[in-house]
C-alpha positions in Angstrom: -159.6 75.6 -46.6 -163.3 76.2 -47.3 -164.5 73.0 -45.8 -163.5 70.2 -43.3 -161.1 68.0 -45.4 -161.3 65.2 -42.7 -165.0 64.8 -43.4 -166.7 62.1 -45.5 -167.2 62.8 -49.2 -170.8 61.6 -49.5 -170.4 61.3 -53.4 -167.0 59.7 -53.8 -167.0 57.7 -50.5 -170.6 56.5 -50.1 -173.2 54.3 -51.9 -176.8 55.4 -52.0 -179.8 55.9 -54.3 -181.7 58.2 -52.1 -179.9 60.6 -49.6 -182.2 62.3 -47.1 -180.5 65.2 -45.4 -181.7 66.7 -42.1 -180.4 70.2 -41.6 -178.5 70.8 -38.4 -179.1 67.2 -37.0 -176.7 66.0 -34.3 -175.8 62.4 -34.3 -176.7 62.0 -30.6 -180.1 63.6 -31.1 -180.9 61.5 -34.1 -179.9 58.2 -32.4 -182.2 59.1 -29.4 -185.2 60.0 -31.6 -185.3 58.1 -34.9 -188.2 55.7 -35.4 -186.3 53.7 -37.9 -184.6 50.4 -37.0 -181.2 49.1 -37.7 -177.6 50.2 -36.9 -176.9 53.9 -37.0 -173.4 54.7 -38.1 -171.7 58.0 -37.6 -169.9 60.2 -40.2 -167.8 63.3 -39.9 -169.4 66.1 -42.0 -167.3 68.2 -44.3 -168.6 71.3 -42.7 -170.1 72.9 -39.6 -172.4 74.9 -41.8 -174.5 74.1 -44.9 -172.3 76.2 -47.1 -169.2 74.2 -46.2 -171.1 70.9 -46.6 -172.3 71.9 -50.1 -168.9 73.2 -51.2 -167.0 70.2 -49.7 -169.2 67.5 -51.4 -170.3 69.0 -54.7 -167.8 71.6 -55.9 -166.1 70.6 -59.1 -168.4 67.6 -59.8 -170.6 66.7 -62.8 -173.5 64.9 -61.2 -175.7 64.2 -64.1 -177.2 61.1 -62.4 -178.4 63.2 -59.5 -181.6 65.2 -58.8 -181.6 67.6 -55.8 -184.9 68.6 -54.1 -184.0 71.2 -51.3 -185.3 73.5 -48.8 -181.8 74.8 -48.2 -180.8 77.5 -50.6 -177.0 77.3 -50.3 -177.0 75.1 -53.3 -178.4 78.1 -55.3 -176.3 80.8 -53.6 -173.0 78.9 -54.3 -174.0 78.3 -58.0 -173.9 82.0 -58.4 -170.3 82.4 -57.0 -167.2 82.3 -59.2 -165.4 79.6 -57.2 -168.1 77.0 -57.2 -168.8 74.7 -60.1 -171.3 71.8 -59.9 -173.8 70.4 -62.3 -176.8 68.2 -61.3 -179.3 66.6 -63.7 -182.0 68.7 -62.1 -182.5 71.0 -59.1 -185.7 72.0 -57.4 -186.2 74.6 -54.7 -189.0 73.9 -52.3 -191.6 76.6 -51.5 -191.1 78.4 -48.2 -194.5 77.9 -46.7 -193.8 77.9 -42.9 -193.2 80.6 -40.2 -194.3 83.4 -42.5 -192.2 82.3 -45.5 -189.0 81.8 -43.3 -188.5 78.1 -44.2 -190.2 75.2 -46.1 -192.2 72.9 -43.9 -191.3 69.2 -43.7 -194.7 68.6 -45.4 -193.7 70.8 -48.3 -190.3 69.0 -48.9 -192.0 65.6 -48.6 -194.6 66.6 -51.1 -192.0 68.0 -53.5 -190.0 64.9 -53.3 -193.1 62.6 -53.9 -194.0 64.7 -56.9 -190.6 64.1 -58.5 -190.1 60.4 -57.7 -191.9 59.3 -60.8 -190.2 61.7 -63.1 -186.7 60.4 -62.2 -186.8 56.6 -61.7 -183.2 56.3 -62.9 -181.6 59.2 -61.0 -180.2 59.4 -57.5 -182.2 61.7 -55.3 -180.9 64.2 -52.7 -183.7 65.4 -50.5 -182.7 68.3 -48.1 -185.2 69.1 -45.3 -184.7 72.3 -43.3 -185.5 70.8 -39.9 -184.5 70.3 -37.1 -182.7 73.7 -37.9 -184.6 76.6 -36.3 -187.2 78.0 -36.4 -188.7 75.3 -34.3 -192.1 75.0 -36.2 -192.6 71.4 -34.8 -192.9 72.4 -31.2 -195.7 73.8 -29.0 -193.5 74.8 -26.1 -194.4 78.3 -25.0 -191.9 81.1 -25.7 -190.9 80.3 -29.3 -191.7 83.1 -31.7 -190.5 82.3 -35.1 -188.6 85.6 -35.7 -186.1 86.1 -38.6 -182.9 86.0 -36.6 -180.1 83.5 -36.1 -180.2 81.1 -33.2 -177.7 83.0 -31.1 -179.5 86.3 -31.5 -182.9 84.6 -30.8 -181.5 83.1 -27.5 -180.0 86.5 -26.5 -183.4 88.2 -27.0 -185.5 85.6 -25.4 -186.0 84.3 -21.8 -186.0 80.6 -22.7 -183.4 78.5 -21.0 -181.1 75.8 -22.4 -183.3 72.9 -21.3 -186.2 74.5 -23.1 -184.2 75.1 -26.3 -183.0 71.5 -26.3 -186.6 70.2 -25.9 -187.8 72.4 -28.8 -185.0 71.1 -30.9 -185.9 67.5 -30.2 -189.6 68.3 -30.9 -188.6 69.8 -34.3 -186.5 66.6 -35.0 -189.5 64.4 -34.2 -191.7 66.5 -36.4 -189.5 66.2 -39.5 -188.9 62.4 -38.9 -192.7 61.8 -39.1 -192.6 63.2 -42.6 -189.4 61.5 -43.6 -191.2 58.2 -42.6 -193.9 58.9 -45.2 -191.2 59.6 -47.9 -189.2 56.5 -47.1 -192.2 54.3 -47.7 -192.5 55.5 -51.2 -188.8 55.4 -52.2 -187.1 52.5 -54.0 -183.5 51.6 -53.7 -180.9 52.2 -51.1 -182.1 55.1 -48.9 -179.8 56.8 -46.3 -180.7 59.4 -43.7 -177.9 61.7 -42.8 -177.3 65.5 -42.1 -175.3 68.3 -43.5 -174.0 69.3 -40.1 -174.8 69.3 -36.4 -175.8 72.0 -33.9 -174.6 73.5 -30.6 -177.2 73.5 -27.9 -175.5 75.4 -25.1 -172.2 73.7 -25.2 -168.9 75.7 -24.9 -167.2 75.4 -28.3 -163.5 76.1 -28.3 -162.2 78.8 -28.8 -165.4 80.5 -27.7 -165.5 81.1 -23.9 -169.4 81.2 -23.8 -172.2 78.8 -24.3 -173.1 78.6 -27.9 -176.2 78.0 -29.9 -176.2 77.4 -33.6 -173.3 76.2 -35.8 -170.4 78.6 -36.4 -168.3 78.1 -39.6 -165.0 76.2 -39.4 -165.5 74.8 -35.9 -165.2 71.1 -36.1 -166.3 69.9 -32.7 -168.3 66.7 -32.2 -171.6 68.6 -31.7 -171.1 70.3 -35.1 -169.6 67.6 -37.4 -170.8 64.3 -36.0 -173.8 63.3 -38.1 -175.9 60.1 -38.5 -175.5 57.7 -41.4 -178.5 55.5 -41.2 -179.4 53.0 -44.0 -183.1 52.7 -43.7 -183.9 50.7 -46.9 -181.6 48.7 -49.1 -183.8 46.6 -51.4 -184.7 46.7 -55.0 -181.7 48.9 -56.1 -182.6 51.2 -58.9 -180.6 51.3 -62.2 -179.0 54.8 -62.2 -178.2 56.5 -65.5 -176.3 59.7 -66.2 -178.0 62.1 -68.6 -177.4 65.8 -69.7 -178.6 68.3 -67.2 -182.3 69.2 -67.4 -182.1 72.2 -65.3 -179.6 73.9 -62.9 -181.1 77.0 -61.4 -184.6 78.2 -60.7 -185.9 81.6 -61.5 -185.5 82.8 -57.9 -183.9 86.3 -57.7 -180.4 86.3 -56.1 -181.5 89.0 -53.7 -184.2 86.7 -52.4 -181.8 83.8 -52.1 -179.4 85.9 -50.0 -182.2 87.3 -47.8 -183.4 83.9 -47.0 -179.9 82.9 -45.9 -179.5 86.1 -44.0 -182.7 85.3 -42.1 -181.2 82.1 -40.9 -178.1 83.8 -39.6 -175.8 82.9 -42.5 -175.1 86.2 -44.1 
């Protein structure tokens, strides 16, 4: 199976007007860091990678009431595959303005979302940030060069230890949450903060006999599939309407999409 069938279907099983996704955000890290009040529930993700998460939640669906604003390009990559079929009302790819064009900054995703809110008052919004996923642009800890390699390769090449990596990850989470706070203040309706999947930060993940960093595909350990489900606003529900798609894909070249995913260790 291409995804974790035990995981929550965020479309069929959950109720929300705005869904803010933090990339590679562990449940335990979020609960220790979030500035938002209220009970934090846990959900099991449909994937240990973004690819599985997107496929498991969106494939085969006509989501003409939903607009996606994303720094994660798996939505675009899968739309170009023969075995993935999904329609949103509109989709917007966020400019990759951080770490020499490696990823979109949290600022860029927030600005893109704020720019679209007024255009779609009657649509559900999915806003997908790339942090706390590496590169750790939100940390000033010495030793982190933002190189275009996946996390395991980065750790192999560097001299940083596990405690330092975990601290940098936590810094990156704090960084993105500051910008999420700004966005939440402007959103109307029921707003939920969650994640596409978690992240291994030095744990031993069966069946791998070594400490692991990152998020290997089809490994459904707690570190990789337990994600937060935090309702941070639930007032003034919007009237949601389904309308014919306005746009599906951007003009981004497929080779560019694949290269950006390869840089993150996915290809």
